[in-house]
Every structure is written in C-alpha cells, then in structure tokens.
C-alpha positions in Angstrom: 138.4 21.6 165.3 138.4 17.8 164.8 142.1 17.7 166.0 141.7 19.5 169.3 138.6 17.2 170.0 141.2 14.1 169.2 143.7 15.2 171.8 140.7 16.3 174.2 139.1 12.4 174.3 142.9 11.0 174.1 143.5 13.3 177.4 144.1 10.8 180.7 145.3 12.2 183.7 148.2 10.1 185.2 150.2 11.4 188.0 152.3 8.5 188.3 155.4 10.1 185.8 155.8 12.6 188.9 157.0 9.6 191.1 159.8 8.9 188.2 162.8 11.0 187.9 161.3 11.5 184.1 158.7 13.9 185.6 160.2 14.5 188.9 163.3 16.5 187.4 160.9 18.0 185.0 159.3 19.5 188.0 162.0 20.9 189.6 163.6 22.5 186.2 159.8 24.1 185.4 160.5 25.9 189.0 163.6 26.8 189.2 163.6 28.0 185.4 160.6 30.5 186.8 163.5 31.6 189.6 166.3 32.4 187.1 163.9 34.9 184.7 162.1 36.5 187.4 165.4 37.2 189.4 167.0 38.8 186.8 164.0 40.2 184.4 162.5 42.1 187.6 165.5 43.4 189.1 165.8 47.6 189.8 168.5 48.7 192.0 170.6 51.9 192.6 174.1 53.1 193.9 174.0 55.6 196.7 176.6 58.9 197.1 176.7 61.4 199.5 177.2 64.8 198.7 178.5 67.1 202.1 177.9 71.0 201.7 179.4 72.5 205.2 175.9 71.3 207.5 173.9 69.8 204.9 174.3 66.6 203.7 172.4 65.6 200.1 172.3 62.3 198.7 172.6 61.0 195.1 170.7 58.3 193.7 171.8 56.7 190.2 169.2 54.3 189.2 169.7 51.2 186.9 166.9 48.2 186.2 167.0 45.0 183.9 167.7 45.2 181.0 171.5 47.0 182.0 171.2 49.7 179.4 173.2 51.7 182.1 172.9 54.5 179.9 169.6 54.8 179.4 168.7 57.2 182.6 170.9 60.0 183.6 171.1 61.1 187.5 172.1 64.8 188.4 174.5 65.9 191.4 173.6 69.3 192.9 176.1 71.3 194.1 176.7 73.3 196.9 176.8 76.0 195.1 173.0 75.9 194.3 173.8 74.4 190.8 172.8 71.3 189.3 175.2 69.3 187.4 173.8 68.0 183.7 172.7 64.5 183.2 175.3 62.1 184.1 174.9 58.8 183.0 176.2 55.1 184.2 178.8 53.8 181.5 177.7 50.2 179.8 175.1 48.3 177.8 175.3 44.7 179.2 171.4 44.0 178.0 172.4 41.6 175.1 173.8 39.0 178.1 171.0 39.6 180.5 168.3 39.3 177.6 169.5 36.3 176.0 169.9 34.3 180.0 166.2 35.4 180.4 165.1 34.2 177.2 166.5 31.0 177.6 164.4 31.0 181.0 161.1 31.8 179.7 161.7 29.0 176.4 162.9 26.7 179.1 159.8 27.6 181.0 157.3 26.8 178.2 159.0 24.0 177.1 158.7 22.7 181.1 154.8 23.2 180.9 154.4 21.4 177.3 155.9 18.8 178.1 154.5 18.2 181.9 151.3 18.2 179.8 152.7 15.3 177.8 154.1 13.3 180.4 150.8 13.9 182.8 148.1 13.7 180.4 149.4 11.8 177.5 152.1 9.8 178.5 150.6 6.6 176.3 151.3 8.9 172.9 154.5 10.4 174.8 155.9 6.3 174.9 153.8 5.0 171.8 156.4 5.6 169.1 160.1 6.2 170.0 159.9 9.5 168.3 158.4 11.1 171.3 161.7 10.4 173.7 164.1 11.3 171.1 162.6 14.8 170.2 162.7 14.9 173.7 166.1 13.8 174.3 167.4 16.5 171.5 165.7 19.4 173.2 166.7 18.7 176.6 170.4 18.2 175.5 169.9 21.8 173.4 168.5 23.7 176.4 171.5 22.0 178.7 173.8 23.9 176.5 171.7 27.0 176.2 171.7 27.4 179.9 175.6 26.7 180.3 176.3 29.1 177.6 173.5 32.2 178.8 174.5 31.2 182.7 178.1 31.8 181.8 177.7 34.9 179.8 175.5 36.4 182.6 178.0 35.8 184.8 180.2 37.7 183.4 177.7 40.5 182.5 177.0 40.7 186.1 180.8 41.2 187.2 180.9 44.1 184.8 177.5 45.4 186.0 179.0 45.5 189.5 182.0 47.1 188.2 179.9 50.4 186.3 177.9 51.0 188.8 180.0 51.1 192.0 180.0 54.0 194.1 183.8 54.5 194.2 184.0 55.5 190.2 180.9 57.5 190.6 181.9 59.7 193.2 184.9 60.9 191.0 182.5 63.0 189.2 182.3 64.9 192.9 185.1 63.9 194.8 186.0 66.9 196.7 182.7 67.0 198.2 181.3 63.1 197.6 181.4 60.1 199.6 180.7 56.6 199.0 177.3 55.8 200.1 175.1 52.5 200.1 176.3 49.9 197.5 173.4 48.7 195.3 172.3 45.4 196.7 173.4 42.8 193.9 171.7 39.5 196.4 168.8 38.7 193.7 170.8 39.1 191.0 174.1 36.8 192.5 171.2 34.5 192.8 170.2 34.4 189.2 173.2 33.6 187.9 173.3 30.6 190.5 169.7 29.4 189.5 171.1 29.1 185.6 174.0 26.9 186.8 171.8 24.7 188.4 169.5 24.6 185.7 172.5 23.7 183.3 173.1 20.8 186.3 168.9 19.6 185.8 168.7 20.0 182.2 171.7 17.9 181.9 171.1 15.2 184.2 167.6 14.5 183.2 168.9 13.9 179.9 170.2 10.5 181.1 166.5 9.8 182.6 165.1 10.5 178.8 168.1 8.3 177.1 166.7 5.8 178.6 163.0 5.9 177.0 164.7 6.5 174.1 165.5 2.7 172.1 169.4 3.2 171.9 169.4 2.3 176.0 166.9 -0.3 175.6 168.7 -3.9 175.1 167.9 -5.9 172.0 166.7 -9.4 172.6 168.9 -12.0 172.6 168.7 -14.5 169.8 167.7 -17.8 170.1 170.5 -19.7 170.4 168.8 -23.5 171.5 165.2 -24.9 171.4 163.8 -25.7 174.7 165.0 -29.4 176.1 167.7 -29.6 173.6 171.6 -29.0 174.6 173.4 -26.6 172.9 175.8 -27.9 170.6 179.2 -28.5 170.8 
C-alpha cells in the first residue's frame, strides 16, 4: 500500500516526450504491435470447391483458422450418388510459428504500454539514474531480435499454410467431379507479416534514440588544461 502511494504521489503527467523520437516511436511500436497480433490471432478462412453432379452444383468448404492446426477440423464431400465422404482433414500444423509471432506481439504491446506510462508519468524517475535507459535499451534490442525471428518464422509458416489450403490440392479428393472454387483470402495474413517486419524496423531504429539516453553516448567532460587568464604551456 505504501509503495502504491509513493508511485501515485510521484506521478507527473508530461506529454513532452511524445514530441521527441523516444516517445513518438514508442507510440508507433504500440500501434503496430496491436496490428501484428490482431491480424494473425483473429483470422479465420476457408477453401472453396465446387462439385458438379449432372445439373446440381454442390459447394464444399474446408475451414481453417488461428493457430493453424489444419487437421483440427475435418470437412466432408457429398458425393453425387448421395453418400458422403468420411472426415477429410487439411494437412499440416503451423501453430508454433503463428503462436510465437502472436506472443511476441502481445508482450511487445504490454512493454510499450508500461514504458509509455514511465515516459509520460515518471520521466524524472526514468532519467534519475542510468539504470532505466540501459534496461530499456537492452529490452528494446531483445524485442527487435524477436521481431526478426518471429516475422521470418511466421512468413515461412504462412507460405506453408497457403500451400496446404490451396484448392488445386484439395480437388484431388474428388478430381473427377470437383473444380476449383474460391481461393481463401490471405490479404490479412500477408499484412500481418508486413507488420512484423515494420516492427523490426521500428524497434531496431529506436535502439539508437534510447542509446542516446544512456551514459555510453554522453561525451565525457574534457579535463581543464589551463586556468582562466593563463596561456597554454609550450
């Protein structure tokens, strides 16, 4: 309780850091982190095929969604003779790269929220010692690395998802009567990969501005070589 009171009493809202690269870039990181995990985590799509039986056209949908364990939900094909196929499953499990990517986005969002509160409400605490900027620099550099790894992994995973859900492959189960229908909409997932690499640029570039707040960047005070009014020695 005493700690909370100290934190509350020390809070002093100052929007000045938002005008500086340190705060402005952090806001961009906060926004793009939301875009990154939201475009991936809430995705649901389907692959469409058409089965033509004489004068009748039947639609077949294979649904898939985050975290892209494609074999989690079966689909069936109604044959022209009135029977229905047993459960058919999409092939592949790409949940590891998708969940890793979303986790990085969520933790980046939480870290941005915490540091923005620190920048805007406790700027005097942040600059009081060198520990705050140094820790901020290390964590920001770690997130830049994580964005690179997760975005690259998810980009590869998305390529595999597209291959596994392409209707040209699925019509092989009924290639005599099935035809390619509507391809799944992947624009949202393509955007998620782009957001990942944009976050890499933002977090990597922000390392420089945070580095300028650390004592490693500050120029040391030059030693006095002469007293006032005296000429330098030979």
